[in-house]
C-alpha positions as CSV (number, residue, x, y, z in Angstrom):
1,X,199.4,86.2,239.0
2,X,196.3,87.5,237.0
3,X,192.8,86.8,237.9
4,X,190.4,85.9,235.0
5,X,186.7,85.7,234.9
6,X,185.3,82.5,236.3
7,X,184.8,80.0,233.4
8,X,182.0,77.7,233.5
9,X,182.8,75.9,230.1
10,X,184.4,72.8,231.4
11,X,183.6,70.7,228.2
12,X,180.8,68.7,229.7
13,X,179.6,67.4,226.2
14,X,183.2,66.1,225.5
15,X,183.2,64.5,228.8
16,X,179.9,62.8,228.2
17,X,181.0,61.5,224.8
18,X,184.3,60.2,225.9
19,X,183.1,58.4,229.1
20,X,179.9,57.0,227.6
21,X,181.4,55.0,225.0
22,X,181.3,52.0,227.0
23,X,178.1,50.8,229.2
24,X,179.1,48.7,232.1
25,X,176.8,45.7,232.5
26,X,178.4,44.1,235.7
27,X,177.4,44.5,239.3
28,X,179.8,44.1,242.2
29,X,179.5,43.2,245.9
30,X,179.8,45.8,248.6
31,X,183.1,47.4,249.4
32,X,185.3,45.3,251.7
33,X,185.6,46.3,255.4
34,X,188.5,48.6,255.9
35,X,191.0,48.1,258.5
36,X,193.0,51.2,259.8
37,X,195.3,51.1,262.8
38,X,193.7,47.8,264.0
39,X,190.2,49.4,263.8
40,X,187.3,48.0,261.7
41,X,185.5,50.7,259.7
42,X,182.3,49.5,257.9
43,X,180.2,51.5,255.5
44,X,177.2,52.9,256.9
45,X,173.9,51.0,256.3
46,X,171.9,54.3,256.0
47,X,171.7,56.2,252.9
48,X,172.0,60.0,253.4
49,X,172.3,63.0,251.2
50,X,175.8,64.0,252.5
51,X,179.2,61.9,252.5
52,X,180.1,59.7,255.1
53,X,183.4,60.6,257.1
54,X,184.8,57.2,256.6
55,X,188.2,57.9,258.3
56,X,189.8,60.9,260.2
57,X,193.0,61.8,258.5
58,X,194.1,64.4,261.0
59,X,196.2,61.8,263.2
60,X,196.3,59.1,260.5
61,X,199.7,57.8,259.5
62,X,200.5,58.1,255.9
63,X,200.9,54.2,255.6
64,X,197.5,53.7,256.8
65,X,196.2,56.5,254.5
66,X,197.8,54.7,251.6
67,X,196.2,51.5,252.7
68,X,192.7,53.0,252.9
69,X,193.2,54.6,249.3
70,X,194.0,51.1,248.1
71,X,190.5,49.7,249.2
72,X,188.4,52.1,247.2
73,X,188.4,54.5,244.2
74,X,189.4,57.9,245.2
75,X,188.7,61.1,243.1
76,X,192.2,61.3,241.6
77,X,191.7,57.6,240.6
78,X,188.5,58.3,238.8
79,X,189.6,59.2,235.3
80,X,192.1,56.2,235.2
81,X,189.2,53.9,236.5
82,X,187.1,55.2,233.4
83,X,190.1,54.8,231.0
84,X,190.6,58.6,230.3
85,X,193.7,59.7,232.5
86,X,196.5,61.0,230.4
87,X,199.1,59.5,232.4
88,X,197.8,56.5,234.3
89,X,196.1,53.6,232.7
90,X,193.2,51.3,234.0
91,X,195.7,48.4,234.1
92,X,198.4,50.2,236.0
93,X,195.7,51.5,238.5
94,X,194.3,48.1,238.9
95,X,198.0,47.0,239.7
96,X,198.3,49.5,242.3
97,X,194.9,48.7,243.9
98,X,195.6,45.0,244.1
99,X,199.2,45.7,245.5
100,X,201.3,44.6,242.6
101,X,202.7,48.1,242.0
102,X,203.5,51.1,244.0
103,X,202.0,54.4,243.1
104,X,203.8,57.9,242.7
105,X,202.3,58.7,246.0
106,X,204.2,55.8,247.4
107,X,207.3,56.8,245.6
108,X,207.1,60.3,247.1
109,X,206.6,59.0,250.5
110,X,209.8,56.7,250.3
111,X,212.1,59.2,248.4
112,X,210.9,62.6,249.1
113,X,211.6,65.1,246.3
114,X,213.7,62.6,244.2
115,X,210.6,60.2,244.3
116,X,208.1,62.3,242.1
117,X,208.8,65.9,241.8
118,X,205.5,67.1,240.1
119,X,203.5,65.6,243.2
120,X,205.9,67.1,245.7
121,X,205.6,70.5,244.1
122,X,201.8,70.1,243.9
123,X,201.5,69.3,247.6
124,X,203.8,72.1,248.4
125,X,202.2,74.8,246.4
126,X,198.7,73.9,247.4
127,X,198.2,76.1,250.2
128,X,199.5,79.0,248.4
129,X,197.0,78.3,245.6
130,X,194.1,78.2,248.2
131,X,195.4,81.4,249.6
132,X,195.3,83.1,246.1
133,X,191.7,81.7,245.7
134,X,190.5,83.1,249.0
135,X,192.0,86.5,248.2
136,X,190.6,86.9,244.6
137,X,187.2,85.4,245.4
138,X,186.3,86.4,248.9
139,X,185.4,82.7,249.6
140,X,186.7,81.2,252.8
141,X,188.0,77.6,252.7
142,X,188.7,75.0,255.2
143,X,190.7,71.6,255.2
144,X,188.4,68.5,255.2
145,X,190.4,66.1,257.5
146,X,188.9,63.0,256.4
147,X,188.4,60.3,253.8
148,X,184.8,60.6,252.6
149,X,182.7,57.8,251.3
150,X,179.5,57.7,249.3
151,X,176.6,57.3,251.5
152,X,174.9,54.6,249.4
153,X,176.2,51.0,250.5
154,X,176.0,49.9,246.9
155,X,178.5,52.7,245.8
156,X,180.6,52.4,249.0
157,X,183.6,51.8,246.8
158,X,183.6,55.5,245.8
159,X,185.9,57.6,248.2
160,X,187.1,61.1,248.2
161,X,189.9,63.2,249.7
162,X,189.1,66.8,249.2
163,X,191.6,69.6,249.0
164,X,189.4,72.1,250.7
165,X,185.6,72.8,251.4
166,X,184.3,76.3,250.7
167,X,182.4,77.7,253.5
168,X,179.5,80.1,253.6
169,X,178.8,80.0,249.9
170,X,175.5,78.8,248.2
171,X,177.1,78.8,244.8
172,X,180.1,76.4,245.3
173,X,181.1,74.0,248.0
174,X,184.5,72.3,247.0
175,X,187.8,73.8,246.0
176,X,190.3,71.7,244.0
177,X,193.7,72.9,243.8
178,X,195.9,72.1,240.8
179,X,199.6,73.0,239.6
180,X,200.7,72.3,236.2
181,X,204.3,72.8,234.7
182,X,205.3,73.6,231.3
183,X,204.1,70.2,230.0
184,X,200.9,69.8,231.9
185,X,199.9,73.4,231.2
186,X,199.1,72.4,227.7
187,X,196.4,70.3,228.8
188,X,194.7,73.4,230.1
189,X,194.7,75.3,226.9
190,X,191.1,75.0,226.3
191,X,189.8,74.9,229.8
192,X,189.6,72.3,232.5
193,X,191.1,69.0,231.1
194,X,188.6,66.0,230.7
195,X,190.5,64.0,233.4
196,X,190.2,66.8,235.9
197,X,186.5,67.4,235.3
198,X,186.1,63.5,235.9
199,X,187.8,64.0,239.1
200,X,185.7,66.8,240.3
201,X,182.3,65.0,239.1
202,X,183.5,62.2,241.3
203,X,183.9,64.5,244.3
204,X,180.5,66.0,243.7
205,X,178.9,62.4,243.5
206,X,180.5,61.4,246.8
207,X,179.5,64.5,248.7
208,X,176.3,65.3,247.3
209,X,177.5,68.9,246.5
210,X,176.3,70.9,243.5
211,X,179.4,72.9,242.4
212,X,183.2,73.3,242.7
213,X,185.8,75.6,241.8
214,X,189.1,74.6,240.3
215,X,192.0,77.0,240.9
216,X,195.2,75.8,238.8
217,X,198.6,77.5,239.0
218,X,200.1,77.4,235.4
219,X,203.9,77.3,235.2
220,X,204.2,78.9,238.6
221,X,203.1,82.5,237.5
222,X,199.4,82.4,236.1
223,X,196.4,81.3,238.1
224,X,193.0,80.6,236.6
225,X,189.7,79.6,238.3
226,X,187.1,77.5,236.8
227,X,183.7,76.5,238.0
228,X,182.4,73.0,237.4
229,X,178.6,72.3,238.0
230,X,177.2,68.9,239.0
231,X,176.3,66.8,235.9
232,X,174.1,63.9,236.8
233,X,174.4,62.2,233.4
234,X,178.2,62.3,233.6
235,X,178.2,61.2,237.2
236,X,176.0,58.3,236.3
237,X,178.5,57.2,233.6
238,X,181.5,57.7,235.8
239,X,179.7,55.5,238.4
240,X,179.2,52.5,236.1
241,X,182.7,52.7,234.9
242,X,184.0,52.7,238.3
243,X,181.7,50.0,239.3
244,X,183.1,47.7,236.6
245,X,186.7,48.7,237.5
246,X,186.1,47.9,241.0
247,X,184.8,44.6,240.0
248,X,188.4,43.9,238.3
249,X,189.9,44.6,241.5
250,X,187.6,42.5,243.6
251,X,187.9,39.5,241.4
252,X,191.7,40.1,240.8
253,X,191.0,40.2,237.0
254,X,193.2,42.5,234.9
255,X,191.4,44.8,232.8
256,X,192.2,45.1,229.0
257,X,195.3,47.3,228.5
258,X,195.3,50.4,226.3
259,X,198.0,51.9,224.0
260,X,199.5,54.1,226.8
261,X,203.0,54.0,228.2
262,X,201.5,53.5,231.6
263,X,200.0,50.2,230.3
264,X,203.2,49.1,228.9
265,X,204.9,49.9,232.2
266,X,202.2,47.9,234.0
267,X,202.7,44.7,231.7
268,X,206.4,44.8,232.1
269,X,206.0,44.6,235.8
270,X,203.0,42.1,235.7
271,X,204.9,39.7,233.5
272,X,208.7,40.5,234.0
273,X,210.1,36.9,233.4
274,X,209.0,34.3,231.0
275,X,209.1,30.7,231.9
276,X,212.1,29.0,230.1
277,X,211.1,27.2,226.9
278,X,207.4,27.8,227.7
279,X,204.8,28.1,224.8
280,X,201.1,28.9,224.7
281,X,199.0,27.5,221.9
282,X,196.4,30.1,221.0
283,X,195.6,28.6,217.5
284,X,192.1,27.6,218.5
285,X,191.4,30.9,220.3
286,X,189.4,33.0,217.7
287,X,189.8,36.3,219.7
288,X,193.6,36.0,220.0
289,X,193.8,35.0,216.2
290,X,192.0,38.1,215.2
291,X,194.1,40.4,217.4
292,X,197.3,38.9,215.8
293,X,195.9,39.5,212.3
294,X,195.2,43.0,213.3
295,X,198.6,43.4,214.6
296,X,199.9,42.1,211.2
297,X,197.8,44.4,209.4
298,X,198.8,47.5,211.4
299,X,202.5,46.6,211.0
300,X,202.0,46.4,207.3
301,X,200.1,49.7,207.1
302,X,202.8,51.5,209.4
303,X,205.6,50.3,207.0
304,X,203.7,51.8,204.0
305,X,203.0,55.0,205.9
306,X,206.8,55.2,206.9
307,X,207.7,54.8,203.2
308,X,205.2,57.5,202.2
309,X,206.7,59.9,204.8
310,X,210.4,59.2,204.0
311,X,209.6,59.9,200.2
312,X,207.8,63.3,200.9
313,X,210.8,64.0,203.5
314,X,213.3,63.3,200.8
315,X,211.5,65.4,198.2
316,X,211.5,68.3,200.6
317,X,215.2,67.9,201.4
318,X,215.8,68.1,197.6
319,X,214.0,71.6,197.6
320,X,215.9,72.9,200.6
321,X,219.2,71.9,199.4
322,X,222.1,73.9,201.1
323,X,219.7,76.1,203.2
324,X,219.2,75.6,206.9
325,X,215.6,76.5,207.1
326,X,212.5,76.4,204.7
327,X,209.4,78.3,205.4
328,X,206.0,77.3,204.4
329,X,202.4,78.7,204.7
330,X,201.5,76.4,207.8
331,X,205.0,76.1,209.4
332,X,208.7,75.6,208.7
333,X,211.4,73.1,208.5
334,X,214.9,73.4,210.1
335,X,217.6,71.2,208.5
336,X,220.8,72.1,210.4
337,X,223.8,70.3,211.2
338,X,224.5,69.5,214.7
339,X,227.7,70.2,216.4
340,X,230.6,67.9,216.2
341,X,230.8,65.7,219.6
342,X,233.5,63.6,221.2
343,X,232.7,60.0,222.4
344,X,234.7,57.2,224.0
345,X,235.6,54.4,221.8
346,X,234.8,51.5,224.3
347,X,235.8,48.7,221.8
348,X,239.1,50.3,221.4
349,X,239.7,50.8,225.0
350,X,238.8,47.4,226.0
351,X,241.0,45.9,223.2
352,X,244.0,48.0,224.5
353,X,243.3,47.3,228.2
354,X,241.0,44.3,228.6
355,X,241.5,44.3,232.3
356,X,239.4,47.4,232.6
357,X,236.4,45.5,231.5
358,X,236.7,43.2,234.6
359,X,237.5,46.1,236.9
360,X,234.6,48.5,235.7
361,X,231.9,46.0,234.4
362,X,228.3,46.1,235.5
363,X,225.5,43.7,234.7
364,X,222.4,45.2,233.1
365,X,219.3,43.4,233.5
366,X,217.7,41.8,230.5
367,X,214.2,42.8,229.4
368,X,211.5,41.0,227.3
369,X,211.5,41.6,223.6
370,X,208.3,41.5,221.6
371,X,209.3,40.0,218.2
372,X,206.6,38.9,215.5
373,X,207.5,35.8,213.7
374,X,205.5,34.9,210.6
375,X,205.9,32.3,207.8
């Protein structure tokens, strides 16, 4: 692994623009009392400049640790709560916090490696990443065996579980260790991804610290170290978005879903089975009618774009003719024939041996279909 110069360019302006699009206007009540191992843990009434050690995790069971995570917004939740996480939507995070859905961490706990491999390998390789960091910076790190809480009671919903604290350094105080595979490494192409910046700024907000280092292992063979400085304007925006999200949790109100696969997954689990022969009349709902008109407009536009795409595609195919590859100034097109394959003709098998259908049949659970009906 090759060491690179510490990179302080973590796209703070991009982060500010992305997170500051929406200004939260709601306030929430204080974080509810946490109950862990039959013990009641209340937020401190006093305000200090350092984080409160809410719960000691050294002897805390994983089940209790997961329960504490559900009762606040941790640093790994921050980007999703702000609506900027690439893999986890605000709606799915809300379902996890309200107990309607299990998280990847829960799945990993229940199923080990088979539960969620990226999470498993991230946890497994974390000590090695920390060791690399110490060897190449000279900084010493130590575990923080606690769930930390923001010292301000008004922000008690903000929690943090640090990877490591950096000791004896005036420059940086927190170490965040990351691992990224072939797919995830693409997000690090231009520096620290926005969602990781959000995570680290959340940690700085909770702890009151001034800077953090991020050490990331890319594809198992390349390590990079970045520095993230405390950004008060960005932290203020993150806090307001998290405050609004926590209000959704406290009032049991689902946030507006986005376009992501995560939101689609959450909606399927939130509303899995419709009531037979049920109908909702939204003709007097102006907002609903506007959304439906937008949907029709987008579908028409997508159909038009699809036709344009296919026309250009067919024109290019007529130019490529019998060749397998065509090269252009900005790229290339491959138009090769795939290998022949052999498949089972199930209809013919069942017709010849109908008893096999009974012997080897299985029921596949149906899913809800979204079909647009117009006059």
